[in-house]
C-alpha positions as CSV (number, residue, x, y, z in Angstrom):
1,T,21.4,-20.8,11.6
2,F,24.2,-18.8,13.2
3,C,27.1,-21.1,12.4
4,G,27.6,-19.5,9.0
5,V,27.4,-15.9,10.3
6,E,30.6,-14.0,9.4
7,G,32.4,-11.5,11.7
8,E,34.1,-11.3,15.0
9,R,33.0,-9.8,18.3
10,Y,30.7,-6.7,17.8
11,E,30.5,-7.3,14.0
12,Y,29.4,-10.9,14.6
13,E,26.8,-9.8,17.1
14,T,25.3,-7.3,14.7
15,N,25.3,-9.8,11.8
16,M,23.7,-12.4,14.1
17,L,20.8,-10.0,14.9
18,I,20.4,-9.3,11.1
19,V,20.3,-13.0,10.3
20,A,17.8,-13.6,13.1
21,E,15.5,-10.9,11.8
22,K,15.8,-12.1,8.2
23,N,14.9,-15.6,9.3
24,G,11.9,-14.6,11.4
25,I,13.6,-15.6,14.7
26,R,12.0,-13.7,17.5
27,F,14.3,-12.2,20.1
28,T,13.8,-10.1,23.2
29,E,16.2,-7.7,24.9
30,V,17.0,-8.9,28.4
31,P,18.7,-6.5,30.8
32,I,21.9,-7.8,32.4
33,E,24.3,-6.5,34.9
34,T,27.6,-5.4,33.4
35,I,30.6,-6.3,35.5
36,Y,33.9,-4.6,34.7
37,E,37.0,-6.2,36.1
38,N,40.0,-4.0,36.6
39,G,38.2,-0.9,35.4
40,N,37.5,-2.6,32.0
41,K,41.2,-2.5,31.1
42,E,40.8,-5.7,29.1
43,S,38.2,-4.3,26.7
44,H,39.3,-4.7,23.1
45,F,36.5,-2.5,21.7
46,N,37.9,0.0,19.1
47,P,35.1,2.4,18.2
48,I,36.5,3.3,14.8
49,R,37.7,-0.1,13.7
50,D,34.6,-1.9,15.0
51,S,32.2,0.6,13.6
52,I,33.8,0.4,10.2
53,K,33.4,-3.4,10.3
54,V,29.7,-3.0,11.2
55,Y,29.0,-0.5,8.4
56,L,31.3,-2.1,5.9
57,V,28.4,-3.6,3.9
58,V,27.0,-0.1,3.4
59,F,30.4,1.3,2.4
60,R,30.9,-1.6,-0.1
61,Y,27.4,-1.0,-1.5
62,C,28.2,2.7,-2.0
63,F,31.5,1.9,-3.8
64,S,29.7,-0.6,-6.0
65,S,27.0,2.0,-6.7
66,V,29.5,4.7,-7.6
67,L,31.2,2.3,-10.1
68,A,27.7,1.5,-11.5
69,V,26.8,5.2,-11.7
70,L,30.0,6.0,-13.6
71,I,29.3,3.2,-16.1
72,D,25.6,4.2,-16.3
73,Y,26.2,7.9,-16.8
74,T,28.9,7.4,-19.4
75,V,26.7,5.0,-21.5
76,F,23.6,7.2,-20.9
77,A,25.4,10.4,-22.0
78,F,26.9,8.8,-25.2
79,S,23.5,7.3,-26.0
80,I,21.7,10.7,-25.6
81,K,24.3,12.3,-27.8
82,A,23.7,9.6,-30.4
83,D,20.0,10.7,-30.4
84,L,18.6,7.6,-28.7
85,S,15.4,8.0,-26.7
86,I,15.5,8.5,-23.0
87,F,14.1,5.0,-22.4
88,L,16.5,3.3,-24.8
89,A,19.4,5.3,-23.4
90,T,18.3,4.4,-19.8
91,Y,18.0,0.7,-20.6
92,L,21.3,0.5,-22.4
93,A,23.1,2.3,-19.7
94,R,21.4,0.2,-17.0
95,L,22.3,-3.1,-18.8
96,C,26.0,-2.2,-19.0
97,S,26.2,-1.1,-15.4
98,A,24.0,-3.9,-14.1
99,L,26.2,-6.7,-15.3
100,V,29.2,-5.3,-13.4
101,N,27.1,-4.3,-10.5
102,F,25.5,-7.7,-10.1
103,F,28.8,-9.5,-9.8
104,V,30.3,-6.9,-7.4
105,N,27.2,-6.9,-5.2
106,R,26.9,-10.6,-5.1
107,N,30.6,-11.4,-4.4
108,V,31.9,-8.3,-2.6
109,V,29.0,-6.3,-1.1
110,F,26.6,-9.0,0.2
111,K,29.1,-11.9,-0.1
112,N,26.3,-14.3,-0.9
113,K,26.9,-17.5,-2.7
114,G,23.2,-18.5,-3.0
115,N,21.5,-19.8,-6.1
116,F,23.2,-17.8,-8.9
117,V,20.4,-18.2,-11.5
118,L,17.6,-17.2,-9.0
119,Q,19.6,-14.2,-7.8
120,F,20.4,-13.2,-11.4
121,V,16.8,-13.4,-12.5
122,K,15.6,-11.4,-9.5
123,Y,18.4,-8.8,-10.1
124,I,17.5,-8.5,-13.8
125,L,13.9,-7.9,-12.9
126,L,14.9,-5.2,-10.4
127,V,17.1,-3.6,-13.1
128,F,14.1,-3.7,-15.6
129,F,11.6,-2.2,-13.1
130,S,14.1,0.3,-11.7
131,G,15.1,1.3,-15.3
132,T,11.4,1.7,-16.2
133,A,10.7,3.8,-13.1
134,S,13.8,5.9,-13.8
135,G,12.8,6.5,-17.4
136,I,9.2,7.4,-16.5
137,L,10.3,9.7,-13.7
138,I,13.0,11.4,-15.8
139,T,10.6,11.9,-18.7
140,Y,7.8,13.4,-16.6
141,I,10.1,15.6,-14.4
142,T,11.9,17.0,-17.4
143,E,8.6,17.6,-19.1
144,Y,7.0,19.5,-16.2
145,V,10.0,21.0,-14.4
146,S,12.7,22.9,-16.1
147,L,15.7,21.0,-14.9
148,P,18.6,19.7,-17.1
149,I,18.1,16.0,-18.0
150,T,21.3,14.9,-16.3
151,M,20.4,16.7,-13.0
152,T,17.0,15.1,-13.1
153,K,18.6,11.7,-13.6
154,A,20.9,12.3,-10.6
155,I,17.9,13.1,-8.4
156,V,15.9,10.2,-9.6
157,E,18.8,7.7,-9.3
158,S,19.6,9.0,-5.8
159,V,16.1,8.0,-4.6
160,L,16.3,4.7,-6.5
161,F,19.7,4.0,-4.8
162,F,18.0,3.5,-1.4
163,V,15.1,1.5,-2.8
164,N,17.4,-0.8,-4.8
165,Y,19.7,-1.4,-1.7
166,C,16.7,-2.5,0.4
167,I,15.4,-4.8,-2.4
168,Q,18.8,-6.4,-3.0
169,K,19.5,-6.8,0.7
170,N,16.1,-8.3,1.6
171,F,15.0,-10.1,-1.5
172,I,17.9,-10.8,-3.9
173,F,21.0,-11.5,-1.9
174,T,19.3,-13.0,1.1
175,N,20.7,-15.8,3.3
176,R,17.6,-17.9,3.3
177,K,18.3,-21.6,3.2
178,E,16.0,-22.3,0.3
179,E,17.9,-19.9,-1.9
180,S,21.3,-21.5,-1.3
181,K,20.3,-24.8,-2.8
């Protein structure tokens, strides 16, 4: 299970814990005595570099999301100006941004080469349900709260950002053996 885990040193250890949790492998913390030789002069821990490696997946997801947002907002704004309904504008914008976002998330963010068709179907379902939730929330919020539609969309999409990350990480781009067939 751990042979395919990517990373080195601290990054590997963190990734190994994530894989263990995803695969339902139980683990327990065991206290050990730390022995430093020569005042720990041989430690190669670099807090900045090693922390960046650990959080790189989150940074890549943020970049991917910013790209998707730019595509989504551009298409949404043009669609609203063209007098399309909020739902149609939302779905059209989501479709355009989703195609780019799927490939970036699969290949760059989560680096997962699992079953392409299964991942794509799951991703499209997420896009559909996320788009529906976005459309419903934007419609009702703009109807009952006097906020500009683009500001409402920004608030709604910010909440969906975190929800979508969790769903993609845990259900779409997983490292489970049965999905890599």
